[in-house]
C-alpha positions in Angstrom: 112.5 78.7 94.2 111.1 75.6 95.7 111.0 72.4 93.7 108.1 70.8 92.3 106.0 68.9 94.7 102.5 67.7 95.5 100.7 68.2 98.6 97.5 65.9 99.5 95.1 66.7 102.3 91.7 66.0 103.6 90.7 69.5 102.4 91.9 72.4 100.3 90.3 75.8 101.3 91.1 78.1 98.4 88.9 80.8 100.0 88.0 82.2 96.4 86.3 78.9 95.4 84.6 76.1 97.1 86.4 73.6 99.5 87.9 70.8 97.9 87.6 67.4 99.5 90.3 65.0 99.2 92.5 67.6 97.5 95.6 67.6 95.9 97.6 70.8 95.3 100.8 70.8 92.7 103.5 73.2 93.0 106.1 74.1 90.2 108.6 76.7 90.0 107.3 78.4 93.4 103.7 78.7 92.1 100.6 76.7 92.3 100.4 74.8 89.0 97.0 72.9 89.8 94.3 72.0 92.4 92.2 68.8 92.1 90.1 66.3 94.0 91.7 62.8 94.0 90.3 59.4 95.0 89.2 59.2 98.7 92.1 59.1 101.1 92.0 55.7 102.9 92.1 57.0 106.3 91.9 60.7 107.3 95.1 62.6 107.7 93.4 65.3 109.4 95.1 68.1 107.4 93.7 71.2 105.7 95.7 73.3 103.4 95.0 77.0 103.3 96.5 80.3 101.8 99.5 81.9 103.7 98.0 84.1 106.2 98.4 88.0 106.0 98.9 90.2 108.8 98.0 93.8 107.8 99.5 95.8 110.7 102.1 94.8 113.2 105.3 96.2 115.2 107.8 93.3 115.4 110.1 95.7 117.0 108.1 95.4 120.2 107.9 91.8 120.5 109.9 91.6 123.8 108.1 94.8 125.4 105.9 93.9 128.3 102.2 93.1 127.5 100.0 95.3 129.0 96.1 94.8 129.0 93.2 96.9 130.0 95.5 100.0 130.0 94.1 103.3 128.0 96.0 103.8 124.9 98.0 106.8 125.7 98.8 105.3 129.3 100.0 102.3 127.5 102.2 104.3 125.0 103.8 106.1 127.9 104.9 103.0 129.6 106.0 101.4 126.1 108.0 104.6 125.4 109.6 104.5 129.0 110.5 100.8 128.4 112.0 100.9 124.7 113.8 104.3 125.1 116.4 102.3 127.0 116.7 99.6 124.4 119.9 99.1 122.7 120.1 98.2 118.8 120.7 94.7 120.0 117.6 94.6 122.0 115.4 95.6 119.2 117.1 93.2 116.9 116.3 90.4 119.4 112.9 91.7 119.8 112.0 91.6 116.1 113.6 88.2 115.6 111.2 86.8 118.3 108.2 88.4 116.6 109.2 87.3 113.2 109.6 83.7 114.3 106.3 83.6 116.2 104.6 85.1 113.0 105.7 82.5 110.6 105.4 79.5 113.2 101.5 80.7 113.5 101.0 80.5 109.7 101.8 84.0 108.6 103.7 84.4 105.2 103.2 88.1 104.5 103.2 91.0 107.0 102.6 94.7 107.0 105.0 96.1 109.8 105.7 99.6 110.9 109.1 99.5 112.4 110.7 102.1 114.7 114.3 101.0 113.9 113.9 98.9 110.7 114.9 95.6 112.4 111.6 94.1 111.4 112.6 94.0 107.8 115.9 92.1 108.7 114.1 89.8 111.2 111.4 89.1 108.4 114.1 88.3 105.7 115.9 86.0 108.2 113.0 83.5 108.5 111.5 84.0 105.0 108.7 86.2 105.6 107.6 88.6 102.9 105.8 91.9 103.2 105.8 95.7 103.6 107.9 97.5 106.1 107.2 101.1 107.1 110.2 102.8 108.6 108.5 105.2 111.1 108.6 109.0 111.0 108.1 111.2 114.0 108.3 115.0 114.2 105.6 117.4 115.6 107.6 120.8 115.1 106.4 121.9 111.6 109.4 124.3 111.4 111.6 121.3 111.4 109.8 119.3 108.8 112.6 119.6 106.3 115.6 118.5 108.3 113.7 115.9 110.2 112.4 114.3 106.9 116.1 114.6 105.5 117.2 112.6 108.7 114.7 109.9 107.9 115.7 109.7 104.4 119.3 108.8 105.4 117.8 106.2 107.8 116.0 104.6 104.9 119.0 104.6 102.7 121.1 102.9 105.5 118.2 100.4 105.9 118.0 99.7 102.4 121.7 99.0 102.2 121.6 96.9 105.2 118.8 94.6 103.9 120.5 94.4 100.5 123.8 93.3 102.1 122.0 90.6 104.0 120.3 89.4 100.9 123.6 89.4 99.0 125.3 87.6 101.8 122.9 84.7 101.8 122.4 84.6 98.1 118.9 85.1 98.2 118.5 88.3 96.4 117.9 86.5 93.1 117.0 82.9 94.3 114.9 83.2 97.2 111.8 84.9 95.7 110.2 85.3 92.3 109.1 88.8 93.6 111.4 91.8 92.7 111.2 92.8 96.3 109.8 90.1 98.7 110.3 92.9 101.5 109.2 96.3 100.3 110.7 99.1 102.4 108.3 102.4 102.6 107.4 105.1 105.0 105.3 105.3 108.2 104.2 108.4 109.4 103.3 107.3 112.9 100.1 109.2 113.5 98.8 112.8 113.0 99.4 113.5 116.6 103.2 112.6 116.3 103.8 114.0 113.0 103.2 117.7 111.8 101.0 118.3 108.8 104.2 119.6 107.0 106.2 116.4 107.6 103.1 114.1 106.8 102.7 115.8 103.3 106.5 115.1 102.8 106.1 111.5 103.6 103.0 111.2 101.5 104.8 112.9 98.5 107.8 110.8 98.9 105.6 107.5 98.8 103.6 108.8 95.7 106.7 109.6 93.7 107.8 105.8 94.3 104.4 104.3 94.0 104.8 102.9 97.6 102.4 102.5 100.5 102.0 104.8 103.4 101.4 103.1 106.8 99.8 105.1 109.7 97.7 104.8 112.6 94.3 106.7 112.1 91.3 107.4 114.4 92.4 104.8 116.9 91.2 106.2 120.1 88.4 108.6 121.5 90.9 110.8 122.7 92.5 111.3 119.2 89.3 112.3 117.7 88.6 114.7 120.7 92.1 116.3 120.2 91.5 117.1 116.6 88.0 118.2 116.9 88.1 120.2 120.2 91.7 120.3 121.4 91.3 117.9 124.3 94.2 117.9 126.4 95.0 114.0 126.9 97.2 114.0 123.9 99.0 117.4 124.9 100.0 115.6 128.1 100.9 112.6 126.4 103.3 114.7 124.2 104.8 116.5 126.9 105.7 113.1 128.4 107.2 111.3 125.4 108.8 114.2 123.5 112.6 114.0 124.2 114.7 116.7 125.3 116.5 118.3 128.5 114.3 119.6 131.3 115.4 123.2 130.9 113.5 123.0 127.4 110.3 121.8 128.9 108.7 125.3 128.6 109.6 125.5 124.8 108.1 121.9 124.2 104.9 122.8 126.0 104.7 125.9 123.7 105.3 123.8 120.6 102.6 121.3 121.8 100.2 124.2 122.5 100.4 125.3 118.9 100.3 122.0 117.0 98.0 122.9 113.9 96.3 119.5 113.9 94.2 119.9 116.9 91.0 121.9 117.8 89.8 122.5 114.0 86.5 120.8 114.4 87.6 118.1 112.0 87.7 114.3 112.7 91.2 112.6 112.3 90.2 111.3 108.8 88.9 114.8 107.8 92.2 116.3 109.1 94.2 114.1 106.9 92.1 114.6 104.0 92.3 118.5 104.3 96.2 118.0 103.9 96.0 115.9 101.0 97.2 112.9 102.7 94.9 110.2 102.1 95.0 108.3 98.9 94.9 104.6 97.2 98.3 103.7 98.8 97.3 104.4 102.5 96.9 101.6 104.8 95.2 103.1 108.0 95.5 101.0 111.1 92.5 100.9 113.5 89.9 103.5 112.3 87.6 102.9 115.3 86.4 106.5 116.0 85.1 107.9 112.8 83.0 111.0 111.9 79.8 110.9 109.8 81.6 111.5 106.5 85.0 109.6 107.2 84.0 106.3 105.5 82.9 108.1 102.4 86.4 109.9 102.5 88.3 106.6 102.7 86.3 105.0 100.1 86.5 107.7 97.5 90.2 107.8 98.1 90.7 104.0 97.8 92.5 103.8 101.1 92.6 100.5 103.1 92.1 99.8 106.8 94.0 97.5 109.1 91.2 96.2 111.6 92.9 95.1 115.0 90.0 93.8 117.2 92.2 92.5 119.9 94.3 95.5 120.3 91.3 97.8 120.2 89.8 95.9 123.0 93.0 95.7 125.1 93.7 99.3 124.8 90.1 100.2 125.7 89.3 101.8 122.2 86.2 100.1 121.5 84.9 98.3 118.5 85.7 99.3 114.8 82.5 99.5 112.6 83.7 96.6 110.4 80.2 96.1 109.0 80.4 99.7 107.8 83.6 99.0 106.2 82.2 96.1 104.4 79.0 97.9 103.2 81.3 100.8 101.7 83.5 98.1 100.2 86.7 99.4 101.8 89.8 97.4 101.4 90.0 95.7 104.9 92.0 93.1 106.5 93.1 91.9 110.0 96.1 93.0 111.8 97.4 91.9 115.4 99.3 95.1 116.4 102.3 94.2 118.7 102.9 91.8 121.3 102.9 94.8 123.9 99.1 95.3 123.1 98.0 91.8 122.1 98.3 88.1 123.3 99.8 86.6 120.1 100.9 87.2 116.6 98.6 84.5 115.2 96.1 85.7 112.6 93.9 82.6 113.3 93.9 84.0 117.0 93.0 87.3 115.6 90.2 86.1 113.3 88.9 83.9 116.2 88.4 87.0 118.4 86.7 88.8 115.5 84.3 85.9 115.0 83.4 86.2 118.7 82.9 90.1 118.6 80.7 89.8 115.5 78.5 86.9 116.7 78.2 88.2 120.4 76.9 91.5 118.9 74.5 89.9 116.6 76.1 91.4 113.5 76.8 88.0 111.7 75.7 84.4 112.1 78.7 82.3 113.3 79.2 80.7 109.7 79.1 84.1 108.0 81.4 85.5 110.5 83.7 82.6 110.2 83.7 82.9 106.3 84.4 86.5 106.5 87.3 86.1 109.0 89.0 83.8 106.8 88.8 86.3 103.9 90.1 89.1 106.1 93.4 87.2 106.8 93.9 86.0 103.1 92.4 87.6 99.9 91.0 90.5 101.5 94.1 91.4 103.2 95.9 90.7 100.1 93.7 93.2 98.1 94.4 95.8 100.8 98.2 95.4 100.5 98.1 95.4 96.6 99.1 91.7 96.4 95.9 89.8 95.5 97.2 88.9 92.0 100.0 87.0 93.7 98.8 85.7 97.2 95.8 85.4 99.4 94.1 82.4 97.8 94.9 79.0 96.4 94.6 79.1 92.6 96.8 78.2 89.8 99.3 80.7 88.8 99.5 82.3 92.2 102.5 81.8 94.5 102.8 78.7 96.5 102.5 80.7 99.8 100.4 78.2 102.1 99.8 76.6 105.3 99.2 73.1 106.2 97.0 72.6 109.3 96.8 69.5 111.3 94.0 68.3 113.6 94.8 68.4 117.3 92.4 65.5 117.9 94.0 62.4 118.8 90.8 60.2 118.7 90.5 59.0 115.2 86.7 58.9 115.4 86.6 62.6 116.4 89.2 63.4 113.7 87.1 61.6 111.1 83.8 63.5 112.4 85.9 66.9 112.1 86.8 66.1 108.4 83.4 65.2 107.3 82.4 68.5 105.5 83.8 71.9 104.8 81.6 73.6 107.4 83.0 71.7 110.2 86.6 72.1 108.9 85.9 75.9 108.9 84.4 76.1 112.3 87.4 73.9 113.4 89.8 76.7 112.4 88.3 79.0 115.1 88.0 76.6 117.9 91.4 75.3 118.3 90.8 71.9 116.4 93.9 72.6 114.3 97.7 73.5 114.7 100.0 74.9 112.1 102.1 71.9 110.9 103.9 73.2 107.8 104.3 76.6 106.2 105.5 77.0 102.7 106.7 80.4 101.0 106.8 80.0 97.1 106.9 76.2 97.5 109.8 76.2 100.0 109.2 74.8 103.3 110.0 77.4 106.2 108.2 75.4 108.9 108.1 71.7 109.0 106.0 69.9 111.6 105.8 73.0 113.6 109.7 73.7 113.9 111.1 76.7 112.0 113.6 75.8 109.3 116.4 78.3 108.4 115.6 79.4 104.6 118.6 81.8 104.5 121.2 79.2 105.3 119.7 76.7 103.0 119.6 79.2 99.9 123.3 80.3 101.0 124.4 76.7 101.3 
């Protein structure tokens, strides 16, 4: 764990409390021990300390996949599958490593990731990120649910062993984090259109028995909703394109797709999952853009959480999720970036900035209200959605010292002084490029210093 230290900054933004001018934050034993305001700093350092940022939905595995913008979702997925199907293990390892580095360099300290290969978990450990990684599960053939799930369990056991070996090799299993499991491995049934009801239930029951989260994509596109309600055939054509198998079995696969039981039942995607008993308080559902009249009530009653991805929703032409309704219903909600194949960066500040723009242009919130909300959605609200708000998400005594030091990008001393005059200007500066990420701490240990990634694994091992 990190040694005792004290950080001084022009401003501390606790998120759950008022901004503290001329602030001092003390760390002991990897946790925040005190917050206070000190005598006026002689000259502005242009620094602000905020909680470590939380990304509620990503796919680090695809960080080196081509970025495609303004492509309908299923056109995009078909291209992504065609590209990554040719990748080797080393390709996925390199891609996940790129994403993990970008995430922490942009201020993320906790990440919820759905991983096709499991490489995300290993990449996160290597840079010191904490979070939840769901090993993805696929399988539309209901008759094969049991053997497919058994194969997934074997993959999960192998991933757990590989992560444990990596932790032990670096000496970090016991000394790196006060969390029992800084990276929690769980299950991620990809979506209801790629996972049969029978297989989805196996996934949910597995997670329930172990008190783990379930990560999935839900109600992301209009085509998904049309498919479950009326049997719209765009998803059928997508499945015919991406399902593996020899050409001579194409007719058999087409028959399988034709008889998938999710589709054409007159139910929304949310209603479809609920009908199978697959929505609970450990579900983190990404996107939730195209919802039926009763869907928010179903999600709220179950205690499910939503990962809202405004940039990915825009780039893949899925529209705007009804965030204001999530808030009205008091649904657990945080922001996610999705992958670098569908969004411009893994920066949560960039994601929050995009959200502020969407909310203000639509006239849903005033700019200052949108900014305050956006900051919460990448800190304390996201922590709550991930079941970690007792440990992270705000600056408060007793919480883990996961935090970010931001530095003003203004070189002119007068502009810098003006920026740091009051908390409202500082908050506005977070969303207009007035700051850069300088340092990132996880449990009091500096993982990024002056914008350069440290190697926490080597340091612990050494």
